[in-house]
C-alpha positions in Angstrom: -51.5 -13.6 117.3 -48.4 -12.8 119.4 -44.9 -12.1 117.8 -43.6 -15.6 118.6 -46.5 -17.3 116.8 -46.2 -14.9 113.9 -42.6 -15.7 113.4 -43.3 -19.5 113.6 -46.1 -19.2 111.1 -44.0 -17.0 108.7 -42.7 -19.8 106.5 -46.2 -21.2 106.1 -47.6 -17.8 105.2 -44.9 -17.4 102.6 -45.7 -20.8 101.1 -49.4 -20.1 101.0 -48.9 -16.7 99.4 -46.2 -17.7 97.0 -47.5 -21.1 95.9 -51.2 -21.0 96.3 -52.6 -17.4 96.4 -50.3 -15.9 93.7 -50.9 -18.7 91.1 -54.7 -18.5 91.7 -54.7 -14.7 91.4 -52.7 -15.0 88.2 -55.1 -17.6 86.7 -58.1 -15.5 87.6 -56.5 -12.3 86.2 -55.8 -13.9 82.8 -59.1 -15.8 82.9 -61.3 -12.7 83.3 -59.3 -10.1 81.3 -58.5 -9.4 77.6 -55.1 -8.7 76.1 -55.8 -5.0 76.6 -56.5 -5.5 80.3 -60.3 -5.1 80.2 -62.7 -7.3 82.1 -64.4 -10.1 80.0 -66.2 -13.5 80.3 -65.1 -14.4 76.7 -62.3 -16.7 77.9 -64.7 -18.8 79.9 -67.3 -18.8 77.2 -64.7 -19.8 74.6 -63.6 -22.6 76.9 -67.1 -24.0 77.0 -68.0 -23.5 73.4 -64.8 -24.6 71.6 -65.4 -28.0 70.0 -61.9 -29.3 70.9 -62.4 -28.3 74.5 -65.8 -30.0 74.6 -64.3 -33.2 73.2 -61.5 -33.0 75.8 -63.9 -32.4 78.6 -66.0 -35.4 77.6 -63.0 -37.7 77.4 -61.7 -36.4 80.7 -64.9 -37.0 82.5 -65.3 -40.4 80.9 -61.8 -41.5 81.8 -62.1 -40.2 85.4 -65.4 -41.9 85.9 -64.2 -45.2 84.4 -61.0 -45.1 86.5 -63.1 -44.4 89.7 -65.5 -47.3 88.9 -62.7 -49.8 88.1 -60.8 -48.8 91.3 -64.1 -49.3 93.3 -64.8 -52.7 91.7 -61.3 -53.9 92.5 -60.9 -52.2 95.9 -64.2 -53.0 97.6 -63.9 -56.8 97.5 -60.2 -56.5 98.4 -61.0 -54.3 101.4 -63.6 -56.9 102.6 -61.1 -59.7 102.2 -58.4 -57.8 104.1 -60.8 -57.1 107.0 -61.3 -60.9 107.4 -57.6 -61.9 107.6 -55.0 -61.6 110.3 -53.6 -58.2 111.1 -50.1 -59.2 110.1 -51.3 -60.2 106.6 -53.4 -57.1 106.4 -50.4 -54.9 106.9 -48.3 -56.9 104.4 -50.9 -56.6 101.6 -51.5 -52.9 102.3 -47.7 -52.4 102.2 -47.5 -54.0 98.7 -50.1 -51.6 97.4 -48.5 -48.5 99.0 -45.0 -49.4 97.9 -45.4 -48.1 94.3 -46.4 -44.7 95.7 -42.9 -44.4 97.1 -41.4 -44.7 93.6 -40.8 -41.8 91.2 -43.9 -41.2 89.2 -42.0 -41.1 85.9 -40.5 -44.5 86.7 -44.0 -45.9 87.3 -45.3 -44.6 83.9 -42.2 -45.9 82.1 -42.7 -49.3 83.6 -46.3 -49.4 82.5 -45.4 -48.3 79.0 -42.8 -51.1 78.9 -45.6 -53.6 79.8 -48.1 -52.2 77.3 -46.0 -51.3 74.2 -46.3 -53.4 71.0 -43.1 -55.3 71.9 -43.7 -55.2 75.6 -44.2 -57.9 78.2 -47.9 -58.5 77.5 -47.4 -59.0 73.7 -44.2 -61.1 74.4 -46.3 -63.5 76.5 -49.1 -63.5 73.9 -46.6 -64.3 71.1 -45.1 -67.1 73.1 -48.5 -68.6 73.5 -49.1 -68.4 69.8 -51.7 -65.6 70.1 -51.9 -62.3 68.2 -50.5 -59.2 69.6 -52.8 -56.5 71.0 -52.2 -52.8 70.5 -52.6 -51.0 73.8 -49.8 -48.4 73.9 -50.8 -44.8 73.1 -54.5 -45.6 73.3 -57.5 -44.6 75.6 -57.1 -48.0 77.3 -53.4 -47.3 78.1 -54.3 -44.1 79.8 -57.1 -45.8 81.8 -54.8 -48.5 82.9 -52.3 -45.9 84.1 -54.9 -44.0 86.0 -56.2 -47.1 87.7 -52.7 -48.2 88.6 -51.7 -44.7 90.0 -54.9 -43.9 91.9 -56.0 -47.4 93.2 -54.3 -47.0 96.6 -56.4 -43.8 97.2 -59.5 -46.0 96.8 -58.3 -49.0 98.7 -57.1 -47.2 101.9 -60.3 -45.3 102.8 -62.4 -48.4 102.0 -60.1 -50.6 104.1 -60.1 -48.2 107.0 -63.9 -48.0 107.0 -64.6 -51.7 106.5 -62.0 -52.9 109.1 -63.8 -50.7 111.7 -67.3 -52.1 111.1 -68.9 -53.4 114.3 -68.9 -57.2 113.9 -71.7 -57.5 116.5 -74.1 -55.8 113.9 -73.2 -58.4 111.3 -73.5 -61.3 113.7 -76.9 -59.9 114.9 -78.1 -59.8 111.3 -77.1 -63.4 110.8 -78.7 -64.5 114.1 -82.0 -62.8 113.0 -82.0 -65.0 109.8 -80.6 -62.7 107.2 -78.5 -64.3 104.6 -75.0 -63.1 103.4 -76.4 -60.9 100.6 -79.1 -59.3 102.8 -76.5 -58.7 105.5 -74.2 -57.1 103.0 -76.8 -54.8 101.5 -78.5 -53.9 104.8 -75.5 -53.7 107.1 -72.1 -53.8 105.5 -72.6 -51.6 102.4 -74.5 -48.8 104.1 -71.9 -48.6 106.9 -69.1 -48.5 104.4 -70.5 -45.7 102.3 -68.3 -43.0 103.9 -65.2 -44.8 102.9 -66.6 -45.5 99.4 -67.5 -41.8 98.9 -64.1 -40.7 100.2 -62.2 -43.1 98.0 -64.3 -42.1 94.9 -63.6 -38.5 95.6 -59.9 -39.1 96.0 -59.7 -40.9 92.7 -62.1 -38.9 90.6 -60.9 -35.4 91.4 -57.1 -36.0 90.7 -58.0 -38.0 87.6 -60.2 -35.3 86.1 -57.3 -32.8 86.4 -54.5 -35.2 85.3 -52.5 -34.5 82.2 -49.1 -36.3 82.9 -50.5 -39.8 82.5 -52.3 -38.9 79.3 -49.1 -37.3 78.0 -46.9 -40.3 78.8 -49.2 -43.2 78.0 -51.3 -41.6 75.3 -48.3 -40.5 73.2 -49.9 -37.1 72.8 -52.6 -38.5 70.6 -55.4 -38.2 73.2 -56.0 -34.7 74.6 -57.6 -34.2 78.0 -58.5 -30.9 79.6 -55.3 -30.9 81.6 -53.2 -31.4 78.4 -54.9 -28.4 76.7 -54.4 -26.2 79.7 -50.7 -27.2 79.9 -50.3 -26.7 76.1 -51.9 -23.3 76.2 -49.6 -22.0 79.0 -46.5 -23.6 77.2 -47.4 -21.7 74.0 -48.0 -18.4 75.9 -51.8 -18.5 75.4 -52.4 -17.5 79.0 -55.9 -16.1 78.5 -57.3 -19.2 76.8 -55.5 -21.5 79.2 -56.7 -19.6 82.3 -60.3 -19.7 81.1 -60.2 -23.4 80.7 -58.3 -23.8 84.0 -61.1 -21.8 85.8 -63.7 -24.0 84.2 -61.9 -27.2 85.3 -61.4 -25.7 88.8 -65.1 -25.0 89.1 -65.9 -28.6 88.1 -63.5 -29.9 90.7 -65.0 -27.7 93.4 -68.5 -28.7 92.5 -67.5 -32.4 92.6 -65.9 -31.8 96.0 -68.9 -30.1 97.4 -71.2 -32.9 96.3 -69.2 -35.6 98.1 -67.6 -33.3 100.7 -69.6 -34.3 103.8 -68.9 -38.0 103.7 -65.4 -37.4 102.3 -64.5 -35.4 105.4 -65.6 -38.2 107.6 -63.1 -40.6 106.2 -60.6 -38.4 104.4 -58.1 -38.3 107.3 -58.0 -42.0 107.8 -55.5 -43.1 105.2 -53.2 -45.5 106.9 -53.9 -48.7 108.8 
């Protein structure tokens, strides 16, 4: 690398060292050391064996899996519908789903809380219809709704980009050979759209499993996920316990990425129409 390229890459190197490498080194240092500075695996073992952590891990995985499944069930049919309408309408609908991503995250969560709270929009409509109110705020369901709302575009966009590029001649050939709509879907459309499906699932599941802000804002602090425990540990100065759990969460995220990495890389860069 010549001096010119070195100077040009300087700001990026500073960013990588200051905001990626140093935090990682700090977490691994606290995760594998004792208060006296000795090497230990106790922090990792405690993170795995602690009952509160195990409960949080179970809830976190369940929420992430449900959010991913719901986003897929909502996004796949929508992607198929978008691929069959005019390009102008496709862009308009995609824009509507991207628009909330341009808003401040805090405003999005506050808006959802206003909708879900006991005196919110949903219960106001139910009361006007003479129906009983439903308690959604500060519950497991509220967090799930928030995750689906926040991560849905990350499922829709890879699916849409994959489905919209499917070769129509293959589908027409399947129909010409006597295959019905369902057989064509399961033999042609679905297998060819798997890269987008895997990419979308990865882009929803991995952020959801490490999320703590949505649980904090929509769960009212009553439901603890792994991210909440890590955040609370660092806030209270319990760096060794927090780092041990953070390393465990990091390992889970890396394993999930490796499992879905190959197909995710095929579609991961195709995010916008």
